[in-house]
C-alpha positions in Angstrom: -5.3 27.5 2.0 -1.8 28.8 2.7 -2.7 29.7 6.3 -4.7 26.6 7.4 -6.4 26.8 10.8 -5.3 24.4 13.4 -7.9 21.7 13.9 -9.1 20.2 17.2 -8.8 16.5 18.2 -12.3 15.6 17.1 -12.0 17.4 13.8 -8.9 15.4 13.1 -10.8 12.3 14.3 -13.6 13.0 11.8 -11.4 13.5 8.8 -9.5 10.3 9.5 -12.3 8.0 10.6 -13.0 6.7 7.1 -9.7 4.8 7.2 -11.3 2.5 9.8 -13.5 1.2 7.0 -10.8 1.2 4.3 -8.6 -0.9 6.6 -11.4 -3.5 7.0 -11.1 -4.1 3.3 -7.3 -4.2 3.3 -7.1 -6.4 6.4 -9.6 -8.9 5.1 -7.7 -9.0 1.8 -4.3 -9.4 3.4 -5.2 -12.0 6.0 -7.5 -14.1 3.8 -6.8 -13.8 0.1 -3.9 -16.3 0.2 -6.2 -18.7 2.0 -8.9 -18.2 -0.6 -6.4 -18.8 -3.4 -5.1 -22.0 -1.7 -8.6 -23.3 -1.1 -9.4 -22.8 -4.8 -6.3 -24.8 -5.7 -3.3 -22.4 -5.9 0.1 -23.8 -5.0 2.4 -21.8 -2.7 4.7 -20.7 -5.5 1.7 -19.4 -7.6 0.3 -17.2 -4.9 2.7 -14.1 -5.5 1.6 -13.9 -9.2 -2.1 -14.1 -8.3 -1.5 -11.3 -5.8 -0.1 -9.1 -8.5 -3.5 -7.7 -9.2 -3.3 -5.6 -6.1 -0.1 -3.7 -6.6 -0.5 -3.4 -10.4 -3.9 -1.8 -9.8 -2.5 0.6 -7.3 0.3 1.6 -9.8 -2.3 2.5 -12.4 -5.1 3.9 -10.3 -3.6 6.1 -7.6 -1.8 8.7 -9.8 -4.9 9.0 -12.0 -7.2 9.4 -9.0 -4.8 11.8 -7.4 -4.7 13.9 -10.5 -8.5 13.9 -10.9 -9.1 14.7 -7.3 -6.7 17.7 -7.5 -8.9 19.1 -10.2 -12.3 18.3 -8.7 -14.4 20.7 -6.8 -18.1 20.8 -5.8 -19.6 23.3 -3.4 -21.2 20.5 -1.3 -19.1 17.3 -2.0 -15.7 19.1 -2.1 -12.6 17.8 -3.7 -11.6 14.4 -2.2 -14.9 13.2 -0.7 -16.6 12.1 -3.9 -13.8 9.6 -4.5 -14.0 8.4 -0.9 -17.7 7.5 -1.4 -17.5 6.0 -4.9 -14.6 3.8 -4.0 -16.3 2.6 -0.8 -19.5 1.6 -2.7 -17.5 -0.4 -5.3 -15.2 -2.0 -2.7 -18.1 -3.1 -0.5 -19.7 -4.9 -3.5 -16.4 -6.7 -4.3 -16.0 -7.7 -0.6 -19.4 -9.5 -0.7 -18.5 -11.3 -3.9 -14.9 -12.3 -3.1 -15.5 -15.3 -0.7 -18.1 -16.6 -3.1 -15.7 -16.8 -6.1 -16.4 -20.1 -7.9 -12.9 -20.5 -9.3 -9.3 -19.4 -8.8 -9.2 -17.0 -11.7 -12.5 -15.4 -10.8 -11.0 -14.8 -7.3 -7.9 -13.2 -8.9 -10.1 -11.0 -11.0 -12.3 -10.0 -8.0 -9.1 -9.1 -6.2 -8.2 -6.8 -9.0 -11.6 -5.1 -8.9 -11.6 -4.9 -5.1 -8.1 -3.4 -4.9 -8.9 -0.8 -7.6 -12.0 0.2 -5.6 -10.0 0.5 -2.3 -7.4 2.6 -4.1 -10.1 5.0 -5.4 -11.2 5.7 -1.8 -7.8 5.4 -0.1 -5.5 7.6 -2.3 -7.4 10.9 -1.7 -7.4 10.2 2.0 -3.6 10.7 2.1 -3.9 14.1 0.3 -6.9 15.0 2.5 -4.6 15.3 5.5 -2.2 17.5 3.6 -5.1 19.6 2.4 -6.7 20.1 5.8 -3.9 20.4 8.3 -1.0 22.9 8.8 2.5 21.6 8.6 2.9 21.3 12.4 -0.2 19.0 12.6 0.5 16.7 9.7 2.4 14.1 11.8 -0.6 14.1 14.2 -3.0 13.7 11.3 -1.2 10.8 9.7 -0.8 9.2 13.2 -4.6 9.4 13.6 -5.0 7.6 10.3 -2.6 5.0 11.7 -4.8 4.6 14.8 -7.9 3.9 12.7 -5.9 1.6 10.3 -4.7 -0.4 13.3 -8.2 -0.6 14.9 -9.9 -1.6 11.7 -7.2 -4.2 10.9 -7.5 -5.7 14.4 -11.2 -6.2 14.2 -11.2 -7.4 10.6 -8.3 -9.8 11.1 -10.0 -11.3 14.2 -13.3 -11.8 12.5 -12.8 -15.5 11.3 -11.5 -16.4 14.8 -14.4 -14.6 16.4 -17.0 -16.3 14.2 -15.4 -19.6 15.0 -14.9 -19.3 18.8 -17.6 -16.9 19.9 -20.4 -17.3 17.3 -19.9 -21.0 16.6 -19.8 -21.0 12.8 -18.2 -23.9 11.1 -14.5 -23.2 10.3 -14.2 -26.0 7.7 -15.8 -26.6 4.4 -15.9 -29.1 1.5 -13.0 -29.1 -0.9 -13.0 -25.9 -3.0 -15.3 -24.0 -0.7 -14.6 -21.4 2.0 -15.8 -21.8 5.6 -18.8 -19.7 6.7 -16.4 -17.9 9.1 -14.6 -16.4 6.2 -17.7 -15.5 4.2 -19.4 -13.7 7.1 -16.2 -11.8 7.8 -16.2 -10.3 4.3 -19.9 -9.5 4.6 -19.5 -7.6 7.8 -16.4 -5.9 6.4 -18.4 -4.5 3.5 -20.9 -2.9 5.9 -18.1 -1.4 8.0 -16.3 -0.1 5.0 -19.2 1.9 3.5 -20.3 3.0 7.0 -17.0 4.5 8.2 -16.3 6.2 4.9 -19.8 7.7 4.8 -19.1 9.1 8.3 -16.1 11.1 7.1 -17.8 12.2 4.0 -20.8 13.7 5.9 -19.0 15.0 8.9 -16.1 17.0 7.3 -16.1 20.0 5.0 -13.1 20.8 2.7 -11.3 24.0 1.8 -11.7 25.3 -1.7 -8.6 24.5 -3.9 -6.0 27.1 -4.7 -4.7 28.2 -8.1 -1.0 28.6 -7.7 0.6 28.6 -11.1 0.6 31.6 -13.4 0.5 31.7 -17.2 4.1 32.9 -17.3 5.2 29.9 -15.3 3.4 27.5 -17.6 5.1 29.2 -20.6 8.5 28.8 -19.0 7.7 25.2 -18.3 7.0 24.5 -22.0 10.3 26.1 -23.0 12.4 24.1 -20.5 11.0 20.6 -21.2 13.2 18.4 -23.4 11.4 15.6 -25.2 14.7 14.0 -26.0 15.4 13.3 -22.3 12.2 11.3 -22.0 12.7 9.5 -25.3 16.2 8.4 -24.3 15.1 7.2 -20.8 12.2 5.4 -22.4 14.3 3.6 -25.0 16.9 2.6 -22.3 14.1 1.1 -20.1 12.6 -0.8 -23.1 16.0 -2.2 -24.0 16.8 -3.3 -20.4 13.3 -4.9 -20.1 13.7 -6.8 -23.4 17.2 -7.9 -22.5 16.0 -9.2 -19.1 13.0 -11.0 -20.7 15.3 -12.7 -23.2 17.6 -13.8 -20.3 14.7 -15.3 -18.5 13.6 -17.1 -21.6 17.0 -18.5 -22.5 17.6 -19.8 -19.0 14.0 -21.1 -18.6 13.7 -19.2 -15.3 10.4 -18.9 -13.4 7.7 -17.3 -15.6 6.8 -14.9 -12.8 10.1 -13.0 -13.6 8.4 -11.9 -16.9 6.4 -9.5 -14.7 9.7 -7.6 -14.1 10.1 -7.4 -17.9 6.6 -6.1 -18.2 7.1 -3.4 -15.5 10.3 -2.1 -17.2 8.6 -2.1 -20.6 5.6 -0.2 -19.1 7.8 2.5 -17.7 9.9 2.7 -20.8 6.8 2.9 -23.0 5.3 5.6 -20.7 8.5 7.8 -21.1 8.6 7.2 -24.9 4.9 8.1 -25.4 5.5 11.2 -23.2 8.4 12.3 -25.4 6.2 12.0 -28.5 3.3 14.0 -26.9 5.7 16.7 -25.7 7.3 17.0 -29.2 3.8 17.9 -30.4 3.3 20.5 -27.7 1.0 18.5 -25.5 2.6 19.6 -22.2 -0.6 20.0 -20.3 -1.9 16.5 -21.1 -2.6 14.7 -17.8 -0.5 11.7 -18.9 2.5 13.9 -19.6 2.1 15.7 -16.3 2.1 12.4 -14.4 5.3 11.2 -16.1 6.9 14.6 -15.8 6.2 14.8 -12.0 7.6 11.3 -11.6 10.8 12.5 -13.3 11.0 15.7 -11.2 10.2 14.6 -7.7 11.5 16.7 -4.8 14.7 15.5 -3.2 13.0 14.4 0.0 10.6 12.3 -2.0 13.4 10.5 -3.9 15.1 9.7 -0.6 11.9 8.4 0.9 11.2 6.3 -2.2 14.3 4.1 -1.4 13.1 3.7 2.2 9.6 2.8 1.0 10.9 0.3 -1.5 12.6 -1.9 1.1 9.8 -1.3 3.7 7.0 -2.5 1.4 9.0 -5.3 -0.1 9.2 -6.7 3.4 5.5 -6.1 4.1 4.4 -7.7 0.9 6.5 -10.8 1.7 4.8 -11.0 5.1 1.3 -10.6 3.7 1.5 -13.2 1.0 3.7 -15.8 2.9 2.8 -15.6 6.6 -0.1 -18.1 6.2 2.1 -20.6 4.3 5.0 -20.0 6.6 3.1 -20.4 9.8 1.1 -23.4 8.8 4.1 -25.1 7.2 6.9 -24.1 9.6 5.1 -23.9 12.9 2.0 -26.1 12.5 3.8 -28.6 10.1 1.0 -28.9 7.6 0.4 -27.9 4.0 -3.1 -29.4 3.5 -5.6 -26.5 3.2 -8.5 -28.9 3.9 -7.2 -30.1 7.2 -8.4 -28.8 10.6 -4.8 -28.1 11.7 -4.2 -25.9 8.6 -7.3 -23.9 9.2 -6.4 -23.5 12.9 -3.0 -22.2 11.8 -4.6 -19.9 9.2 -7.0 -18.5 11.8 -4.0 -17.9 14.2 -2.4 -15.9 11.4 -5.5 -13.7 11.5 -5.0 -13.3 15.2 -1.3 -12.5 14.7 -2.2 -9.8 12.1 -4.7 -8.4 14.6 -2.0 -8.2 17.2 0.4 -6.2 15.0 -2.4 -3.9 13.9 -3.4 -3.5 17.5 0.1 -2.6 18.5 0.1 -0.1 15.6 -3.1 1.4 16.9 -1.8 1.6 20.4 1.5 3.3 19.5 0.2 5.5 16.7 -0.5 8.6 18.8 2.8 8.2 20.6 4.8 8.6 17.4 4.4 12.4 17.2 5.6 12.7 20.8 8.6 10.4 20.2 9.4 12.3 16.9 9.3 15.6 18.8 11.8 14.4 21.4 14.1 12.8 18.9 13.3 13.3 15.2 11.1 11.8 12.6 14.0 10.1 10.9 15.2 8.5 14.2 11.7 7.4 15.1 11.2 5.7 11.7 14.6 4.0 11.8 14.0 2.5 15.3 10.5 1.4 14.4 11.6 -0.4 11.1 14.5 -2.1 12.9 12.1 -3.5 15.5 9.8 -4.7 12.7 12.7 -6.4 10.9 13.7 -8.2 14.1 10.1 -9.3 14.6 10.0 -10.9 11.2 13.3 -12.7 11.6 12.3 -14.1 15.0 9.4 -16.1 13.3 12.0 -18.6 12.1 12.9 -19.6 15.6 9.3 -20.0 16.8 7.9 -23.4 17.6 5.0 -22.5 19.9 2.3 -20.5 18.0 1.7 -18.3 21.0 5.3 -16.9 20.7 4.3 -15.4 17.4 2.6 -12.7 19.4 5.9 -11.3 20.4 7.1 -11.3 16.8 4.1 -9.3 15.8 4.8 -6.6 18.5 7.9 -5.5 16.5 6.0 -5.7 13.2 3.2 -3.5 14.7 5.6 -0.8 15.8 7.1 -0.7 12.3 3.6 -0.7 10.7 2.5 2.3 12.8 5.5 4.3 11.6 5.3 3.2 8.0 1.7 4.4 7.8 2.4 7.9 9.2 6.0 9.1 9.4 7.0 9.0 5.7 3.8 10.8 4.7 4.4 13.5 7.4 7.9 14.0 6.0 6.6 14.1 2.5 3.7 16.4 3.0 6.0 19.3 3.9 7.8 19.3 0.6 4.8 19.1 -1.8 2.9 21.9 -3.5 -0.7 22.1 -2.3 -2.3 22.0 -5.7 -0.5 18.8 -6.6 -0.9 17.0 -3.3 -3.2 14.4 -4.7 -1.2 13.1 -7.6 2.2 13.5 -5.9 0.8 11.3 -3.2 -0.3 9.0 -6.0 3.1 9.0 -7.5 4.5 8.3 -4.1 2.4 5.1 -4.2 4.7 3.9 -7.0 7.2 3.2 -4.2 4.7 1.1 -2.4 3.6 -0.7 -5.6 6.9 -1.3 -7.4 8.5 -3.3 -4.5 5.3 -5.4 -4.3 5.6 -6.2 -8.0 9.3 -7.0 -7.5 8.5 -9.2 -4.5 5.7 -11.0 -6.4 8.1 -11.5 -9.4 11.1 -12.9 -7.5 9.8 -14.4 -4.2 7.8 -17.1 -6.0 10.9 -18.2 -7.9 13.0 -18.1 -4.7 10.6 -20.1 -2.6 9.8 -22.6 -5.4 13.3 -23.1 -6.8 15.8 -22.3 -4.1 13.9 -22.8 -0.9 12.0 -25.9 -2.0 8.6 -24.4 -1.2 9.6 -23.4 2.4 7.8 -20.1 2.8 9.5 -19.2 6.0 12.5 -18.1 4.0 10.5 -15.3 2.4 9.9 -13.8 5.9 13.6 -13.9 6.6 14.2 -11.9 3.4 11.5 -9.5 4.5 13.1 -9.0 7.9 16.5 -8.1 6.4 14.9 -5.7 4.0 13.0 -3.9 6.8 16.1 -3.4 8.8 17.9 -2.0 5.7 15.0 0.4 5.2 15.5 1.7 8.7 19.1 2.4 8.1 18.4 4.2 4.8 15.9 6.5 6.7 18.9 8.3 8.2 19.7 9.6 4.7 16.4 11.4 4.3 16.4 15.2 4.3 13.4 15.9 6.6 12.7 19.6 6.5 9.3 21.1 6.0 11.0 24.1 4.4 12.6 22.0 1.7 11.9 23.8 -1.6 9.7 22.2 -4.2 11.3 22.4 -7.7 9.9 25.4 -9.5 8.1 24.2 -12.7 10.2 26.6 -14.8 13.3 24.5 -13.9 11.8 21.1 -14.6 13.2 19.0 -17.4 
């Protein structure tokens, strides 16, 4: 709807509530998967490669789900809600199975399935806010999502600690097995996931989709497309990828760097295949449209992409290395079977709960701060505080002081989950909201793939397995992301490229 009605507080609450459950899945994954991998025998330098399942899955799934949800409509189920529910069912099943994985590679495969399922339900939620709210309420809508993300993550991250200290479950287990505290955390997370998403599905109705493009526009689009542009870009990316892979091979560098080669080759091949399909007149093919829209992103989206790259590189470094960094640098142990290691790992869960709690507390303040300053300034300040928080971990010797470090991270996290999406929603066409949000996910996924490719080599080769250095790199990247925010053109009236001018 072009003139969307303003929604009340509880209506925004209902359409955002499902993120409480989704974040149960993400928080349990972020706080415990490295622990699961190490328990099943993974070394610190191997963890980033095992984590690659998550970002690679998002790279493939989110644009596809966005494209499909843009073109879905049912009189009762609506446009986005079917994907919420299907993803929640699949993710809940994976959450139950994950802590019972009998081997390292089965755990890695389960992570792949779990992350794919979470992405199926999560991606349409971003577009859901853009669908349902007018421009002047989008910041509030994404802030409400941040509130539920924070609340869900606080509870989920604390679950192993709660089961240890309040319920009295055993926090240790024989070699190769996970403690009951972790297993029951995942079981409860599965119930919360499906329950919260079902609440949004059955308490919210959607607006019918609009048809915005005319036949004449589609005809002009076909005329203006140049297959040679995509062919040349594809060949260039394939060449760079092959050259980089050959360099890694000749110098016997860390094998994780081959992931970078694969990513470049994947993008190059995508462009080349698109050029072949366009040459045959297949301009309306979904695959062609996804690559085309990646090539022709609005200016604001391109500027935000750079900010997202450094923000999420930092976050991924934190998620995969905080357990190793805290247990090794603060608790001075690297033995996953020791009581001290498991105490440190549980404290990481508490720290993650703290930063998510801070994010939940500050989430609804962000629209007020942005109104008094600007969304750019708000995001810059938040990211800078997050970077300082990560850098400060290096100087911590008392585990309790990590709480202060997490306060800065929490402020950054609240802003990362809301402000960029609010800036983005104003420059996107409504009938492409879903897969433009999916494409925007590329700039969450790509930095994670880059981080997984190079951080393992840096930690294993240059930092002699000392994971704390990965957090230092993350802190620097987050501050840089904050400074780059000042370059973003934030204007809800920024024009979207007319399809007749796309190349």
